[in-house]
C-alpha positions in Angstrom: 14.9 -11.0 11.3 15.1 -8.1 9.4 12.4 -5.8 7.5 13.7 -3.8 4.7 11.6 -0.6 4.6 11.5 2.3 2.2 10.1 5.2 4.0 8.7 7.4 1.1 7.1 4.5 -0.5 3.2 3.3 0.1 3.9 -0.4 0.3 6.4 -0.6 2.9 4.0 1.7 5.2 1.4 -0.4 4.8 3.3 -3.1 6.7 4.6 -0.1 9.3 1.0 0.8 9.8 0.1 -2.6 10.4 3.0 -3.6 12.9 2.0 -0.4 14.7 -1.6 -1.3 15.5 -0.3 -4.9 16.5 2.2 -3.3 18.5 4.7 -5.6 17.0 8.5 -3.8 16.9 10.9 -5.3 14.2 14.4 -4.2 13.2 14.2 -2.2 10.4 16.8 -1.2 7.6 16.1 1.4 4.8 16.7 0.0 1.3 16.9 3.8 0.1 17.3 7.4 1.2 14.0 9.2 1.5 15.3 11.4 -1.7 16.3 8.6 -3.5 14.5 7.9 -6.4 15.0 4.1 -6.8 16.6 1.3 -4.3 20.3 1.2 -3.0 22.4 -1.2 -5.4 23.1 -3.3 -2.3 19.5 -4.1 -1.9 19.1 -4.8 -5.7 21.7 -7.3 -5.5 20.3 -8.8 -2.0 16.9 -9.3 -3.4 16.4 -10.8 -7.1 12.8 -9.1 -6.9 14.1 -5.7 -6.3 11.0 -4.0 -4.7 10.1 -3.3 -0.8 9.1 -4.3 1.6 11.1 -7.3 2.0 11.3 -9.6 5.1 14.5 -11.9 6.0 13.9 -14.2 8.7 16.6 -15.5 10.5 17.1 -18.5 8.6 17.6 -16.5 5.3 14.1 -16.9 4.2 12.7 -14.3 2.1 9.3 -12.7 2.5 8.2 -10.3 0.1 4.9 -8.3 -0.8 3.3 -6.4 1.6 0.1 -8.4 2.7 2.4 -11.4 2.8 4.1 -10.0 5.5 1.2 -8.9 7.4 0.0 -12.4 7.4 3.3 -13.9 8.8 2.9 -11.2 11.8 -0.5 -11.9 12.1 -0.5 -15.5 12.4 1.9 -14.9 15.2 -0.1 -12.2 16.9 -3.9 -12.3 15.9 -5.1 -9.4 17.9 -6.1 -6.7 17.7 -7.7 -8.5 14.7 -7.2 -6.7 11.1 -8.6 -9.7 8.7 -12.0 -10.4 10.3 -13.3 -13.3 12.6 -16.6 -14.1 11.1 -16.9 -15.9 7.3 -18.4 -13.0 6.1 -16.3 -10.5 7.6 -13.1 -12.1 6.7 -14.5 -12.4 3.0 -15.6 -8.4 2.6 -12.1 -7.5 4.1 -10.0 -9.9 1.7 -12.2 -8.4 -1.1 -11.5 -4.5 -0.2 -8.0 -5.2 0.3 -7.6 -6.5 -2.9 -9.9 -4.4 -4.6 -7.6 -1.3 -2.6 -4.6 -2.9 -3.9 -5.4 -3.2 -7.3 -7.5 -0.9 -8.7 -6.3 2.2 -5.8 -2.4 1.5 -4.9 -1.8 -0.3 -8.5 -4.1 1.9 -10.8 -2.4 5.2 -9.1 1.1 3.5 -9.9 0.0 2.7 -13.2 -0.9 6.4 -13.8 2.0 7.9 -12.5 4.8 5.5 -13.5 3.6 6.0 -16.9 3.6 9.7 -16.9 5.7 11.3 -14.4 9.4 11.8 -15.9 11.0 10.5 -12.9 10.0 7.1 -13.8 11.4 7.6 -17.6 12.2 3.9 -18.7 11.3 2.6 -15.4 7.4 2.3 -15.9 7.3 -1.0 -14.1 9.3 -1.7 -10.9 11.4 -4.7 -10.2 12.9 -5.0 -13.6 16.6 -4.5 -14.7 16.0 -4.1 -18.1 14.1 -0.5 -19.1 10.5 -0.6 -19.5 9.2 2.3 -21.5 6.3 4.7 -20.5 3.2 4.1 -22.3 1.0 7.3 -22.4 -2.6 5.1 -23.0 -1.6 3.2 -19.6 -1.4 6.3 -17.7 -4.9 7.5 -18.5 -6.1 4.2 -17.9 -4.6 4.0 -14.6 -6.2 7.5 -13.9 -9.7 6.1 -14.7 -8.9 3.3 -12.8 -7.9 5.3 -9.8 -11.0 7.4 -9.5 -13.3 4.5 -10.6 -12.0 3.0 -7.0 -12.7 6.5 -5.5 -16.3 6.5 -6.4 -17.0 2.8 -5.3 -15.1 3.6 -2.0 -17.4 6.5 -1.7 -20.5 4.7 -2.1 -19.5 1.8 0.4 -18.4 4.8 3.1 -21.9 6.0 2.8 -23.1 2.8 4.3 -20.2 2.0 6.5 -17.8 3.8 8.8 -14.8 1.6 7.2 -14.5 0.0 3.6 -15.3 -3.6 4.6 -17.8 -2.9 7.1 -17.9 -1.5 10.6 -14.3 -2.8 11.8 -11.1 -0.8 10.6 -9.2 -3.5 8.7 -6.1 -4.3 6.6 -8.3 -2.7 3.6 -8.3 0.5 5.2 -4.7 0.2 5.6 -3.9 -0.3 1.8 -6.4 2.3 0.5 -5.5 5.1 3.2 -1.4 4.4 2.3 -2.6 4.6 -1.8 -4.9 7.6 -1.2 -2.4 9.5 0.9 0.7 8.7 -1.5 -1.1 9.4 -4.8 -2.8 12.7 -3.4 1.4 14.0 -4.0 1.2 13.2 -7.5 -1.9 15.6 -8.6 -4.6 12.9 -7.9 -6.3 14.2 -5.5 -9.6 13.7 -3.7 -12.4 15.7 -5.2 -15.1 17.7 -4.0 -17.7 14.6 -4.5 -15.6 12.5 -2.3 -16.8 14.2 1.1 -17.1 10.7 2.9 -13.6 9.5 1.5 -12.2 13.0 3.0 -13.7 12.1 6.3 -12.6 8.5 6.3 -9.2 9.8 5.2 -8.8 12.4 8.0 -9.9 9.8 10.8 -7.5 7.2 9.8 -4.9 9.9 9.9 -5.3 10.7 13.3 -4.5 7.4 14.2 -1.5 6.7 16.0 -0.1 4.0 13.3 -0.5 6.5 10.7 2.8 8.1 11.7 4.6 4.4 11.4 
């Protein structure tokens, strides 16, 4: 099997962190260079979804989407546990992972892809036809992103991690998102003291360098 990666993108990093936490090694190939602003032509022809990460199994099956790939490996190697054990823990991790993807990772993307000049006519990833930027979506994405940060800050006042006292897949998604969007002028503010401490703590985990 082979995992198609892109070192600069947040979604592939989610998978790399997850695999590092599990101690799983997989053959990887870069679908674009670290200075490229789009995926390589050969990769776009390989995968009709036109997005990374992509796991290609030995029989040719394509598995896309970061958490789907993580679930595939987790089913084969459940430990260390990153999706919870007890019913409530499983539910809370799922809730915060989805919240982190939709209202942190995707919301930041909605802002950046609809405002940054590098994404002109590429406001939506994965499409062969031009997708124009919409200024109102940029503002809405920024609003959604900071609303998420406020909720996460409140959650971290009561718990060590987003879904409770266990480091989980939810923290991986949120960490990769926050870390990435800070590079695009979506910084943590002075009011995000607990988020900053959480971000620093996770950044010290060996998997954060994956």
